[in-house]
C-alpha positions, 0 to 999 in steps of 0.5 A: 789585492786592494779593494780599495778606492782612488786616492791627495798647502797654505793659508788660513781659510774662512767660512760662511754658511750660505743657503744652497739655493742653486739648482742641480744644473747650475751646480754642474755648471759651476762645480768648484771646490770651496777652497781658499786659492793657493798660488801653489796650485791655482793660476791667477785667475786673470783669464776668468776675471779676478775673483770670479769663477771660471764658468764651465759648460756641462759637456766639459764637466762631464767630459772630465768626470768621464776621464777620471772615471776611466782612470779609476776603471783602469787601475782597478781593471789592471789589479782584478784582471791579473788573477786570471792570467797568473796560471798561464804566466806560471805555465810559460815561465815555470816559476811558481815560487816567484809568482807572488811577486807579480802582485807584490812588486806592484803593491809596493810601488803603488802603496809607497808613492801616494802622498808624494805624487799628490804634493808634487802635483800641487807644485807643477800642476795636476795635469802634467802629473796625470799625463806622466803617470799614464805614460809610466803605466803604459810603459810598465804595462808594455814591459809586462807584455813583452817580458820573456823572463819572470824578473823582467815581468816583476820589474814591469809590474813595479814600474806599472805600480808607480804609474798606477799610483799617480793616476789613481792619486790624480783621479782623487785629487782632481775630483776634490778640486772639481767639486764642492764638498757637499756634492763630493759624496754623490760623485765618489759613490759613482766612482765606487760604482766604476771601480766595482765594475772593474773588479767584477769584470776584470777576472771575466775579461782576463779569462776570456783573453787568456783562454782565446788569445794571449795572457800578454794582452791583459797587459797590453790592453792597458795601453790604448786605455791610457792613450783614450784617457790622456786625449780626453784630459788634454781636450778638457783639462786646463794644463796651467801649472803654478807659476814659477820657473822650473828651477823654483818648482824644483827647489819647492820639492821636498826631495829629502823627505820624499826619499825617507818616505819612499825608502822607509815605506818600501822596506816596512812593506817589504818586511811585512810581505816577507814575514811568515811567508819568505822568512820567519818573522824572527829572521835577520832579513825580516828584523833588519828590513823592519827596524830599518824601515821604521827608522827611515820613517822616523827620520821622515817625521823629523824632517817634515816637522822641522826642516821641510819647507813644504812638507809632503805630509804636514804633521799638523794633520795629526795634531787635531783629534778629530782629523787624527781619529778619522786617519786612524780609522782608515788604517784599521779599516784597511786592515779589517777588509782583508778577509773579504779579498783573501780568506772568504774565497778560501773558505768557499773553495775548501769547505764548500768545494767551489771553483775559483769562479764560483767562489768569486761569485759568492762574493757578489753580495759583498760587492753588490751590497757595498756599491748599492748602499754606497750609492744611496749613502752618497745621496743621503750624505749630500742631501742631509749634510751629515755623515757620522751616523752612517759612518757609525752604523756602517762600522758597527755592522762590519764589526758585527758581521766580522765577529759572527763569521768567527763561529762558522763550522764545517757544517755551517750552511752556505747561505749563512756565510753568503748572507754574512758576506753580504751583511759585511758589504752592506756595512762597508757601503754605509761606512767607507764613503762617509769616512772619506768625507769625514776626513775631508770635512774635518781638516783645514780646506787648505789640506783636503787633497793632502788629507784625502791622499793620506787617508787612502795611503794609510788604508792601503798600508793598513791592508798590508799590515793586516794581511801580514798579521792575519796571514801569519795566524792562518798559516800557523794554525793551518800548518800546525793542524796539518802537521798533527794530522800528517803524524796521525796518518803517515801514509797519506802525509804527502797529500796532507802537506800539499793541501796547504798550497793546493786546496783542490786536493781536498776535493779531487778525490785524492784523500780518504773521506775520513781524512778529507773531513779532518783537513776540511776541519783544520782549514775551518779552524784556521779561518775561524782564528783568522775572522777572530783576529780580523774583527778587532781591526774593524772594531778599532775602526769603530772606536776611533770613529767615535772621536770624529766631529761633524762639520757642515759640508756646505761651507761656502765662502765668497773668498773661495769662489775662485776655485780649483775648478778654474785650473782644471776647466778653461771657460769656453762656449761648447 
């Protein structure tokens, strides 16, 4: 349900701008994050020589990038492949009412754990967390594949969400460790390309497996991928964690903060998931869950600000206006992209009679526009050492496209909607990557991984908030319109009511033409309200981004040359 990308202590860093004279190959063989080394995450450098960066070969560097790309592909494929398997799962278990929880269980654990995984990896090391996450993800996938009941399948998805969150977080964090800030945009755009390939290929692979094999292999497929990624990482990534005994490392983990953050987020997300769908918003179940969740998150803030020895999320991140603005933009942007994943396919299916596959094809302009423009922007951000113009242009284009979509009518030509969808994708490609780079550039170097993880964390939470709020508007408008139509045509009231959950009724010939046109009009009226409600989220992301400041991406300092890359890549002569 997320189109999201991939997800992230200390002393004060000093910066000195130096001319960037190294060739591209030299950068490949000496890639590093220009960060003041911290004993919490780095080795002491004795193997490479005190103060010198560990040399790395191009082969080893590319092997690590391959393992990270496979990790990103794995997590996105797992989400995109599931849609094709859901009908077969429903047919076997016969529990249609519970099927939404297959995605919701994964979403709850995935979204709740990102910042916790990032902090734990700073204490025990990146590689152990990545390997443990791959094992948990594989175990959850095995449970899903072997499940003989819907509750077991849902539990397996929750376990897989824990592992998937760890994998996605480590991909983001290790990419930051491996690359200097001025090269990061290029490789992040490559990672986004891999994620797009996973999103596009997922339904095709899932459909082929479901049609010609068993749906269970949509989950079993993850296991060999986990083994391959773990094998590549074990061969290429240094496994040296931070110093200290196991007891000392455990003492550094903020268990109280982690428990409060996890419980608070799960309750808030659960309330947002329930509200307006499983229970009315004013019901005790939703109200108590949301209030309790917000209370726990408030307690988390107090613990982090006053008592935590090593906070999971340092509160200082929110006291710097430019950084706080970029984080707020991430939240609003997450809420604003929900129309592409949820409601544009509904428009194509109901208004134009497209099949699910065809509706997915109509979204290709969005995916292609976002990916191709993102690849170009990644290069330009690195070459021009600027990100704000692309960020502002992208979010402005997204706001305009989302706003113009609100004027669609039942007779609006399909090509117009597809072009607007592609324009929204172009804006996404222009703005999303520069926003992530802005988050990393405006924070202190010691906070880079934490801020990047928090940005993706907020984007995912924002998407859930957007789904809840915009979904409530859509459901209320649609139900009100169809209830009035059913009262006007009582002889067809059952079919009209069924069209809420089964849009194929609109085009399977069950409805008389006059009523069919009215039902489509009800859907369009609800979708227009959805698009109108969606546009302010993207607009808010644009407004808050105006407070982001520029900071040079070429912030090399001599003291920073002992890099985190030395932790990831041991010296050798491969």
